[in-house]
C-alpha positions as CSV (number, residue, x, y, z in Angstrom):
1,M,0.0,0.0,0.0
2,E,1.3,3.3,-0.9
3,L,0.5,6.6,1.2
4,K,-0.6,9.4,-0.8
5,T,-2.3,12.8,-0.5
6,I,-5.4,14.2,-2.1
7,P,-6.9,17.7,-1.9
8,T,-10.5,18.3,-0.8
9,E,-12.5,21.4,-0.2
10,R,-11.7,21.4,3.4
11,V,-8.2,19.8,3.9
12,P,-5.7,17.6,2.1
13,V,-6.3,13.9,2.9
14,R,-4.0,11.3,3.4
15,Y,-4.9,7.8,2.1
16,Y,-3.4,4.5,1.2
17,E,-3.8,3.0,-2.2
18,G,-3.0,-0.5,-3.6
19,G,-4.0,-3.4,-5.5
20,A,-6.0,-4.0,-8.7
21,G,-9.6,-4.9,-9.5
22,R,-12.9,-3.5,-8.5
23,P,-12.5,-0.2,-6.4
24,L,-13.0,-0.6,-2.7
25,V,-13.2,2.3,-0.3
26,F,-12.0,1.3,3.3
27,L,-12.9,3.7,6.4
28,H,-11.2,3.0,9.6
29,G,-12.2,2.8,13.1
30,A,-11.5,5.2,15.9
31,G,-8.0,3.6,16.6
32,G,-6.5,4.7,13.1
33,L,-5.1,2.6,10.4
34,D,-2.1,1.2,12.1
35,M,-3.4,-2.1,13.1
36,D,-5.4,-2.5,9.6
37,L,-2.3,-2.2,7.4
38,G,-1.8,-6.0,7.1
39,F,-5.6,-6.3,6.5
40,L,-5.4,-3.8,3.7
41,D,-2.4,-5.4,2.0
42,S,-4.5,-8.9,1.9
43,L,-7.5,-6.9,0.7
44,A,-5.5,-5.3,-2.0
45,K,-5.0,-8.9,-3.5
46,S,-8.6,-9.0,-4.7
47,F,-9.5,-5.3,-4.9
48,H,-8.2,-1.8,-5.8
49,V,-8.3,-0.5,-2.4
50,Y,-8.4,3.1,-1.1
51,A,-8.2,3.7,2.6
52,P,-8.5,7.6,3.5
53,L,-7.4,8.9,6.9
54,V,-9.8,10.8,9.0
55,P,-8.3,14.4,9.2
56,G,-6.2,14.4,12.5
57,Y,-5.2,10.8,12.2
58,G,-1.7,9.6,11.5
59,D,0.2,12.7,9.9
60,S,-2.6,14.0,8.4
61,E,-4.0,17.7,9.1
62,E,-6.6,18.2,11.6
63,C,-9.9,19.8,10.3
64,A,-11.9,22.0,12.7
65,E,-14.6,22.3,10.2
66,L,-15.7,18.8,10.5
67,R,-18.1,19.4,13.4
68,D,-20.8,16.8,13.3
69,M,-21.9,13.6,11.4
70,L,-23.3,15.4,8.4
71,D,-20.0,17.0,7.9
72,F,-18.1,13.7,8.2
73,T,-20.4,12.0,5.7
74,L,-20.1,14.9,3.2
75,H,-16.4,15.0,3.6
76,T,-15.9,11.5,3.0
77,W,-18.1,11.7,-0.2
78,D,-15.9,14.5,-1.4
79,V,-12.8,12.2,-0.8
80,V,-14.6,9.5,-2.9
81,D,-15.2,12.1,-5.6
82,R,-11.7,13.3,-5.5
83,L,-10.4,9.8,-5.8
84,G,-12.4,9.6,-9.1
85,V,-14.1,6.1,-8.3
86,R,-17.7,5.5,-9.0
87,D,-19.8,3.0,-7.0
88,P,-17.0,1.4,-5.2
89,I,-17.4,-1.3,-2.5
90,L,-17.8,0.8,0.6
91,V,-16.3,-0.8,3.7
92,G,-16.5,0.7,7.1
93,F,-15.0,-0.6,10.4
94,S,-16.6,0.6,13.8
95,M,-16.3,4.4,13.5
96,G,-15.8,4.0,9.8
97,G,-18.9,1.8,9.5
98,M,-20.8,4.5,11.1
99,I,-19.7,6.9,8.5
100,A,-20.1,4.4,5.6
101,G,-23.8,3.8,6.8
102,E,-24.5,7.5,6.8
103,M,-22.9,7.6,3.2
104,A,-25.1,4.9,1.9
105,A,-28.3,6.3,3.7
106,V,-27.7,9.9,2.4
107,A,-26.7,8.9,-1.1
108,P,-28.6,5.6,-1.7
109,N,-28.3,5.5,-5.4
110,D,-24.3,5.9,-5.3
111,V,-23.7,2.8,-3.1
112,S,-24.6,-0.5,-4.5
113,R,-22.2,-2.8,-2.3
114,L,-21.6,-1.9,1.4
115,A,-19.7,-4.0,4.1
116,L,-20.0,-2.9,7.7
117,I,-17.6,-4.4,10.2
118,A,-19.0,-4.0,13.7
119,P,-20.2,-0.5,12.9
120,A,-20.8,2.1,15.6
121,G,-24.0,4.3,15.1
122,L,-26.8,2.5,17.1
123,W,-27.6,2.6,20.7
124,M,-29.5,0.1,22.9
125,D,-29.8,1.1,26.7
126,E,-29.9,-2.6,27.6
127,H,-26.7,-3.1,25.8
128,P,-24.6,0.0,26.2
129,I,-21.3,0.5,24.4
130,P,-18.4,1.1,26.5
131,D,-16.9,4.4,26.6
132,I,-13.6,4.1,25.0
133,F,-12.6,7.8,25.8
134,S,-12.5,7.0,29.6
135,M,-10.3,3.9,29.1
136,L,-6.6,3.4,29.8
137,P,-4.4,1.3,27.7
138,F,-4.4,-1.8,29.8
139,E,-8.3,-1.8,29.6
140,L,-8.8,-1.7,26.0
141,P,-7.3,-5.3,25.1
142,G,-10.2,-7.0,26.9
143,Y,-12.8,-5.2,24.7
144,L,-10.8,-5.3,21.4
145,F,-9.1,-8.8,21.2
146,F,-10.5,-12.3,21.6
147,D,-7.3,-13.3,23.3
148,A,-6.8,-10.1,25.6
149,E,-3.3,-11.2,26.9
150,A,-2.3,-11.5,23.3
151,G,-3.9,-8.3,22.3
152,A,-2.1,-6.5,25.3
153,R,1.4,-7.6,23.9
154,I,0.4,-6.5,20.5
155,M,-0.7,-3.0,21.6
156,S,2.2,-2.4,23.9
157,A,4.7,-4.0,21.5
158,G,6.1,-5.7,24.7
159,A,6.3,-2.5,26.7
160,N,4.7,-2.1,30.2
161,M,1.3,-0.4,29.8
162,S,1.7,1.1,33.2
163,D,5.1,2.7,32.4
164,P,4.8,6.5,32.5
165,K,6.6,6.9,29.1
166,F,4.4,4.4,27.4
167,L,1.1,6.2,29.0
168,Q,2.4,9.6,27.9
169,A,2.8,8.6,24.2
170,F,-0.4,6.8,24.3
171,L,-2.3,9.6,25.8
172,V,-0.8,12.2,23.2
173,Q,-1.8,10.1,20.4
174,N,-5.0,9.5,21.7
175,A,-5.7,13.1,22.2
176,R,-5.2,14.0,18.7
177,Q,-7.0,11.1,17.0
178,L,-10.0,10.8,19.4
179,G,-10.3,14.5,19.5
180,A,-11.5,14.0,15.9
181,A,-13.5,10.9,16.7
182,G,-15.2,12.4,19.7
183,K,-17.3,14.7,17.4
184,I,-19.3,11.8,16.5
185,L,-18.5,9.0,19.0
186,F,-18.8,11.1,22.4
187,P,-20.5,10.8,24.8
188,I,-22.4,8.0,22.9
189,P,-21.7,6.9,19.4
190,E,-25.3,7.5,18.3
191,R,-26.3,10.5,15.9
192,G,-29.6,9.4,14.6
193,L,-28.5,6.8,12.0
194,A,-31.3,4.4,13.3
195,S,-33.9,6.6,11.6
196,R,-32.0,6.7,8.3
197,L,-31.0,3.1,7.8
198,Y,-34.2,2.6,5.9
199,R,-32.9,4.6,3.0
200,I,-30.0,2.1,2.2
201,K,-30.5,0.2,-1.1
202,A,-27.2,-1.4,-1.3
203,K,-26.6,-5.2,-1.0
204,T,-25.1,-5.2,2.5
205,V,-22.9,-7.6,4.5
206,L,-22.8,-7.1,8.2
207,I,-19.6,-8.5,9.8
208,W,-19.1,-9.4,13.6
209,G,-16.7,-11.0,15.7
210,E,-18.7,-13.5,17.8
211,G,-16.6,-12.4,20.9
212,D,-17.0,-8.5,20.4
213,K,-17.4,-6.9,24.0
214,L,-17.2,-3.4,22.5
215,I,-20.2,-3.5,20.1
216,Q,-21.9,-6.6,20.9
217,P,-23.2,-9.0,18.3
218,V,-26.7,-8.3,19.2
219,Y,-26.4,-5.0,17.4
220,A,-25.9,-7.1,14.1
221,G,-29.5,-8.1,14.1
222,A,-30.6,-4.5,14.8
223,F,-28.8,-3.4,11.7
224,Q,-30.0,-6.4,9.7
225,R,-33.6,-5.5,10.5
226,A,-33.2,-2.0,9.5
227,I,-31.3,-2.5,6.1
228,S,-33.6,-4.5,3.8
229,R,-31.0,-6.1,1.5
230,S,-28.5,-7.5,4.3
231,E,-27.2,-10.4,5.9
232,V,-25.0,-11.2,8.7
233,V,-21.8,-13.0,8.9
234,M,-20.3,-14.0,12.3
235,I,-16.5,-14.5,12.6
236,P,-15.7,-17.1,15.5
237,Q,-12.9,-16.7,17.7
238,A,-12.7,-12.9,16.8
239,A,-13.7,-10.1,18.7
240,H,-14.0,-6.3,17.9
241,L,-10.8,-6.2,15.9
242,A,-11.9,-9.1,13.6
243,P,-10.1,-7.6,10.5
244,F,-6.9,-7.7,12.6
245,E,-7.5,-11.1,14.1
246,K,-9.2,-13.0,11.2
247,P,-8.6,-11.1,8.1
248,A,-9.1,-14.0,5.8
249,E,-12.5,-14.7,7.0
250,V,-13.5,-10.9,7.0
251,I,-12.2,-10.7,3.5
252,G,-14.2,-13.6,2.6
253,A,-17.3,-12.0,3.9
254,I,-16.5,-8.9,2.0
255,T,-16.1,-11.0,-1.6
256,R,-19.8,-12.2,-1.1
257,L,-20.6,-8.6,-2.5
258,Q,-18.8,-9.2,-5.9
């Protein structure tokens, strides 16, 4: 995957591009793209992949003009337009799934294939989504990984998660990235998507890790009931980070859209 830059109306956008085949746009989650790069490399074996960074992530510029859900939705459509792709397979993970769902609802005739991987965007009082903004590093692996101990080693790269230097670096990065994500995810990741899902016309696959403790699999049923042409694919022995833990299975589910 090659890291490139494209101008938009508001801010230059950094994006990864690679592969050949049908165009596919991948929208990342609140954690950014670092852990998704191996998944994107595998995805690029079957598709021409474009993976834009939300402004403020990685080395991209921040954008104060992105203030609410509509801004994020229209900005991402601007990115797709500038990339010059038409009717790509639209894939969104977690926060990116929330944005992809909004894009497909706002412009239903421009998306014919949609894959939502453990998307945010709905809220059930009986199944609340934990507040990632209040979590310290050592708390995250239990919600993100099927194997929490292995996840902690991956996230820390072998460092002590309680070490002040590790915490400082983690908090600095999170402050920047979650500052952007918080506009649509805080205090709860719900901005009225439930009332718009009926507008989605795309053939949709909903992909969930069976062990997801962040956005529980019960949400898959809620999305499926609201999107007329949708099916659910559950990934065994995977949690919220299913693309990282089970990339082949997730890619197999996406290829159902071809």
